[in-house]
Z-matrix of the N, CA and C atoms (Angstrom, degrees):
N
C 1 1.445
C 2 1.533 1 109.31
N 3 1.306 2 116.17 1 141.61
C 4 1.459 3 122.12 2 -178.34
C 5 1.523 4 110.64 3 -60.69
N 6 1.323 5 115.95 4 139.23
C 7 1.456 6 121.37 5 176.97
C 8 1.519 7 110.05 6 -75.91
N 9 1.314 8 115.55 7 142.98
C 10 1.456 9 120.69 8 174.75
C 11 1.524 10 107.88 9 -83.98
N 12 1.340 11 116.93 10 131.73
C 13 1.454 12 120.76 11 178.60
C 14 1.520 13 109.71 12 -129.58
N 15 1.315 14 114.76 13 162.52
C 16 1.454 15 122.16 14 176.91
C 17 1.510 16 110.30 15 -126.42
N 18 1.315 17 115.36 16 -170.81
C 19 1.462 18 119.94 17 -174.69
C 20 1.527 19 112.91 18 -62.16
N 21 1.343 20 117.44 19 -29.15
C 22 1.455 21 119.79 20 -177.61
C 23 1.526 22 113.35 21 -67.50
N 24 1.326 23 118.88 22 -24.64
C 25 1.471 24 122.32 23 -179.76
C 26 1.531 25 112.53 24 -112.43
N 27 1.329 26 117.49 25 -3.25
C 28 1.460 27 121.00 26 -172.03
C 29 1.525 28 112.24 27 -61.85
N 30 1.312 29 117.05 28 -46.86
C 31 1.465 30 119.57 29 -178.61
C 32 1.525 31 111.08 30 -62.52
N 33 1.319 32 116.17 31 -47.66
C 34 1.468 33 121.24 32 -178.69
C 35 1.530 34 112.17 33 -62.65
N 36 1.330 35 116.64 34 -49.43
C 37 1.462 36 121.15 35 -172.75
C 38 1.529 37 113.76 36 -81.44
N 39 1.327 38 117.29 37 -32.72
C 40 1.468 39 121.11 38 -173.60
C 41 1.529 40 111.56 39 -105.42
N 42 1.307 41 116.29 40 -58.51
C 43 1.467 42 119.98 41 -171.97
C 44 1.522 43 113.44 42 -72.22
N 45 1.327 44 117.66 43 -26.69
C 46 1.465 45 121.11 44 -179.67
C 47 1.530 46 113.04 45 -103.09
N 48 1.316 47 117.61 46 10.94
C 49 1.458 48 121.57 47 -177.76
C 50 1.527 49 110.87 48 -70.31
N 51 1.325 50 115.57 49 141.93
C 52 1.461 51 120.34 50 175.30
C 53 1.528 52 111.99 51 -82.11
N 54 1.322 53 117.09 52 -14.90
C 55 1.467 54 122.74 53 176.49
C 56 1.522 55 109.63 54 -106.80
N 57 1.336 56 117.58 55 158.59
C 58 1.466 57 118.88 56 170.60
C 59 1.523 58 109.42 57 -60.32
N 60 1.333 59 116.25 58 150.59
C 61 1.464 60 121.83 59 -176.68
C 62 1.527 61 109.17 60 -129.14
N 63 1.322 62 116.13 61 131.12
C 64 1.464 63 121.89 62 171.85
C 65 1.526 64 107.16 63 -101.46
N 66 1.333 65 116.46 64 124.83
C 67 1.452 66 121.55 65 176.93
C 68 1.524 67 108.14 66 -114.60
N 69 1.317 68 115.49 67 122.87
C 70 1.463 69 123.45 68 178.14
C 71 1.517 70 108.35 69 -96.61
N 72 1.340 71 116.51 70 107.70
C 73 1.457 72 121.10 71 173.33
C 74 1.529 73 106.51 72 -86.89
N 75 1.317 74 116.46 73 115.61
C 76 1.464 75 121.67 74 -170.48
C 77 1.523 76 110.82 75 -136.40
N 78 1.319 77 114.17 76 172.42
C 79 1.465 78 122.28 77 173.71
C 80 1.523 79 107.72 78 -134.33
N 81 1.313 80 117.03 79 143.36
C 82 1.470 81 120.90 80 -179.70
C 83 1.523 82 112.71 81 -62.50
N 84 1.320 83 117.13 82 -29.39
C 85 1.465 84 120.59 83 -176.72
C 86 1.536 85 113.10 84 -91.66
N 87 1.300 86 117.76 85 3.31
C 88 1.468 87 123.29 86 -175.00
C 89 1.538 88 110.90 87 -85.11
N 90 1.319 89 116.78 88 118.83
C 91 1.474 90 121.33 89 -179.75
C 92 1.525 91 110.93 90 -67.48
N 93 1.333 92 117.14 91 -42.54
C 94 1.468 93 120.26 92 178.82
C 95 1.533 94 110.97 93 -61.76
N 96 1.330 95 117.00 94 -34.42
C 97 1.468 96 121.36 95 177.24
C 98 1.528 97 110.57 96 -62.81
N 99 1.320 98 115.43 97 -40.96
C 100 1.469 99 120.24 98 179.50
C 101 1.525 100 110.62 99 -68.55
N 102 1.327 101 117.69 100 -34.55
C 103 1.462 102 121.24 101 176.63
C 104 1.525 103 111.38 102 -68.73
N 105 1.325 104 117.12 103 -32.88
C 106 1.460 105 122.39 104 -179.34
C 107 1.523 106 112.29 105 -75.15
N 108 1.311 107 118.20 106 -27.61
C 109 1.465 108 122.90 107 -172.63
C 110 1.533 109 114.47 108 -51.51
N 111 1.338 110 120.62 109 -47.28
C 112 1.472 111 119.00 110 179.65
C 113 1.530 112 112.79 111 -63.37
N 114 1.316 113 117.67 112 -38.92
C 115 1.470 114 121.20 113 178.78
C 116 1.525 115 110.07 114 -64.49
N 117 1.325 116 116.94 115 -40.70
C 118 1.467 117 120.13 116 177.72
C 119 1.520 118 111.14 117 -63.29
N 120 1.311 119 116.11 118 -43.75
C 121 1.458 120 120.61 119 -179.49
C 122 1.532 121 111.46 120 -62.04
N 123 1.327 122 116.63 121 -46.06
C 124 1.465 123 120.87 122 178.89
C 125 1.519 124 111.43 123 -62.71
N 126 1.315 125 116.21 124 -42.89
C 127 1.460 126 121.04 125 -179.14
C 128 1.521 127 111.00 126 -66.64
N 129 1.310 128 116.54 127 -39.82
C 130 1.464 129 120.28 128 177.57
C 131 1.527 130 110.71 129 -59.90
N 132 1.313 131 117.26 130 -42.85
C 133 1.467 132 120.99 131 178.60
C 134 1.522 133 110.90 132 -63.59
N 135 1.322 134 116.31 133 -42.60
C 136 1.470 135 120.75 134 -176.86
C 137 1.529 136 112.73 135 -70.69
N 138 1.323 137 116.97 136 -28.98
C 139 1.472 138 120.62 137 -176.83
C 140 1.525 139 113.34 138 -105.50
N 141 1.319 140 115.94 139 15.38
C 142 1.463 141 120.34 140 -179.85
C 143 1.528 142 109.77 141 -54.89
N 144 1.323 143 115.64 142 130.94
C 145 1.457 144 120.66 143 179.84
C 146 1.519 145 114.33 144 93.19
N 147 1.333 146 117.33 145 -14.86
C 148 1.463 147 119.16 146 178.69
C 149 1.526 148 112.69 147 -119.19
N 150 1.321 149 117.34 148 -6.93
C 151 1.465 150 124.04 149 178.73
C 152 1.520 151 108.15 150 -147.34
N 153 1.320 152 116.65 151 150.53
C 154 1.459 153 121.70 152 167.21
C 155 1.524 154 107.19 153 -106.67
N 156 1.326 155 116.07 154 147.03
C 157 1.466 156 122.63 155 -179.11
C 158 1.519 157 109.54 156 -125.44
N 159 1.341 158 116.36 157 130.45
C 160 1.460 159 121.82 158 177.35
C 161 1.518 160 109.71 159 -138.56
N 162 1.330 161 115.19 160 158.61
C 163 1.464 162 122.40 161 178.51
C 164 1.520 163 109.11 162 -122.25
N 165 1.327 164 115.88 163 140.35
C 166 1.462 165 122.18 164 175.60
C 167 1.521 166 107.43 165 -125.50
N 168 1.335 167 116.16 166 120.40
C 169 1.452 168 120.88 167 179.27
C 170 1.525 169 108.72 168 -81.96
N 171 1.326 170 116.21 169 115.84
C 172 1.467 171 121.13 170 -175.58
C 173 1.530 172 112.55 171 -66.92
N 174 1.319 173 117.97 172 -21.68
C 175 1.468 174 120.97 173 178.62
C 176 1.527 175 112.27 174 -71.41
N 177 1.325 176 116.88 175 -27.25
C 178 1.456 177 121.56 176 -175.95
C 179 1.523 178 114.07 177 -109.31
N 180 1.311 179 116.87 178 -15.05
C 181 1.467 180 120.96 179 -175.26
C 182 1.525 181 110.90 180 -119.54
N 183 1.329 182 114.94 181 62.92
C 184 1.469 183 121.14 182 -176.52
C 185 1.528 184 112.14 183 -60.74
N 186 1.324 185 117.23 184 -36.29
C 187 1.465 186 120.06 185 -178.49
C 188 1.531 187 111.50 186 -63.57
N 189 1.332 188 117.13 187 -46.41
C 190 1.472 189 120.16 188 177.74
C 191 1.526 190 111.04 189 -67.61
N 192 1.324 191 116.29 190 -39.61
C 193 1.462 192 121.21 191 179.91
C 194 1.525 193 110.19 192 -60.29
N 195 1.300 194 116.47 193 -42.86
C 196 1.469 195 120.82 194 179.42
C 197 1.529 196 110.96 195 -71.58
N 198 1.318 197 117.33 196 -44.26
C 199 1.465 198 121.42 197 -177.53
C 200 1.528 199 111.58 198 -58.06
N 201 1.338 200 116.29 199 -41.16
C 202 1.464 201 120.55 200 -177.32
C 203 1.528 202 112.47 201 -97.15
N 204 1.329 203 116.16 202 12.98
C 205 1.467 204 122.89 203 174.54
C 206 1.527 205 112.78 204 50.42
N 207 1.332 206 114.80 205 51.50
C 208 1.459 207 121.54 206 177.91
C 209 1.523 208 107.36 207 -81.38
N 210 1.325 209 116.59 208 115.13
C 211 1.458 210 121.51 209 -176.19
C 212 1.516 211 113.25 210 -105.13
N 213 1.335 212 117.23 211 -17.87
C 214 1.461 213 120.05 212 178.08
C 215 1.528 214 109.19 213 -151.60
N 216 1.315 215 114.12 214 160.92
C 217 1.467 216 121.04 215 179.74
C 218 1.518 217 109.45 216 -116.62
N 219 1.308 218 116.75 217 142.39
C 220 1.453 219 127.89 218 -6.55
C 221 1.535 220 111.49 219 -81.20
N 222 1.309 221 114.66 220 147.53
C 223 1.458 222 121.72 221 170.29
C 224 1.515 223 106.79 222 -124.24
N 225 1.314 224 115.80 223 127.82
C 226 1.460 225 122.21 224 -179.93
C 227 1.520 226 108.72 225 -106.59
N 228 1.325 227 116.14 226 128.02
C 229 1.460 228 121.30 227 176.36
C 230 1.520 229 108.59 228 -118.20
N 231 1.324 230 115.81 229 136.96
C 232 1.460 231 121.35 230 172.48
C 233 1.523 232 107.43 231 -106.45
N 234 1.325 233 114.85 232 131.10
C 235 1.457 234 121.49 233 177.07
C 236 1.523 235 108.92 234 -114.79
N 237 1.333 236 114.95 235 136.26
C 238 1.469 237 122.49 236 172.51
C 239 1.508 238 107.43 237 -133.24
N 240 1.319 239 116.18 238 132.08
C 241 1.463 240 121.63 239 177.85
C 242 1.528 241 111.96 240 52.51
N 243 1.331 242 116.49 241 38.94
C 244 1.449 243 121.39 242 175.95
C 245 1.511 244 116.21 243 79.39
N 246 1.326 245 117.13 244 4.51
C 247 1.462 246 121.37 245 -177.84
C 248 1.518 247 111.00 246 -122.80
N 249 1.330 248 116.18 247 146.91
C 250 1.462 249 119.69 248 173.85
C 251 1.529 250 108.39 249 -65.53
N 252 1.333 251 116.10 250 126.67
C 253 1.460 252 121.36 251 -177.83
C 254 1.523 253 112.64 252 -114.02
N 255 1.333 254 117.40 253 -13.73
C 256 1.457 255 120.64 254 -179.47
C 257 1.510 256 111.12 255 -169.28
N 258 1.340 257 114.88 256 157.98
C 259 1.463 258 120.90 257 -176.83
C 260 1.521 259 109.00 258 -149.96
N 261 1.326 260 115.59 259 136.68
C 262 1.469 261 122.98 260 173.58
C 263 1.524 262 107.66 261 -137.95
N 264 1.320 263 115.38 262 144.89
C 265 1.454 264 120.75 263 178.22
C 266 1.517 265 108.85 264 -122.87
N 267 1.332 266 115.72 265 139.55
C 268 1.459 267 120.88 266 177.52
C 269 1.517 268 112.09 267 101.52
N 270 1.321 269 114.61 268 170.88
C 271 1.464 270 121.16 269 -179.48
C 272 1.520 271 109.74 270 -77.18
N 273 1.309 272 116.50 271 126.46
C 274 1.458 273 122.49 272 176.81
C 275 1.523 274 108.92 273 -108.08
N 276 1.294 275 115.64 274 152.00
C 277 1.461 276 119.95 275 172.47
C 278 1.525 277 108.20 276 -79.05
N 279 1.320 278 115.88 277 160.08
C 280 1.455 279 121.66 278 -175.02
C 281 1.530 280 111.86 279 -55.02
N 282 1.320 281 118.35 280 -46.67
C 283 1.463 282 120.75 281 -177.82
C 284 1.527 283 111.48 282 -67.80
N 285 1.330 284 117.14 283 -37.16
C 286 1.468 285 120.48 284 176.57
C 287 1.530 286 110.55 285 -61.40
N 288 1.313 287 115.55 286 -42.83
C 289 1.457 288 120.92 287 179.51
C 290 1.525 289 110.84 288 -64.93
N 291 1.325 290 117.18 289 -44.74
C 292 1.473 291 121.27 290 178.25
C 293 1.524 292 110.96 291 -60.72
N 294 1.307 293 116.52 292 -47.27
C 295 1.469 294 120.69 293 -179.19
C 296 1.526 295 111.04 294 -60.00
N 297 1.336 296 116.26 295 -42.47
C 298 1.443 297 120.21 296 179.55
C 299 1.520 298 111.56 297 -64.20
N 300 1.338 299 117.01 298 -46.46
C 301 1.456 300 120.55 299 -176.72
C 302 1.527 301 112.33 300 -69.06
N 303 1.309 302 118.04 301 -28.48
C 304 1.473 303 120.82 302 177.60
C 305 1.525 304 111.24 303 -63.89
N 306 1.327 305 117.84 304 -21.03
C 307 1.463 306 120.85 305 -179.60
C 308 1.533 307 112.09 306 -75.19
N 309 1.331 308 116.89 307 -6.40
C 310 1.457 309 120.49 308 -179.76
C 311 1.517 310 110.01 309 -104.92
């Protein structure tokens, strides 16, 4: 399961990563976030070693939420070489998520 991170580890774990990184901006009370969770878990297992996966709780990480202009949950951001490379909002099915991440 993806580790939860905050602003104190974001630069180190996400922006300085040598692998692409998927960051799930979520909320504990978000139903769509709960629907997305199994697809994220399956995808993380399938892409182990080629992607890093992290979660950011928008209720506790207002600074990151504002910086990356997160307007709804869940929002998935892909980072490559310290830059945002892709964004999806809403619950995706496992195959949709895999297909999207393969493009990076």
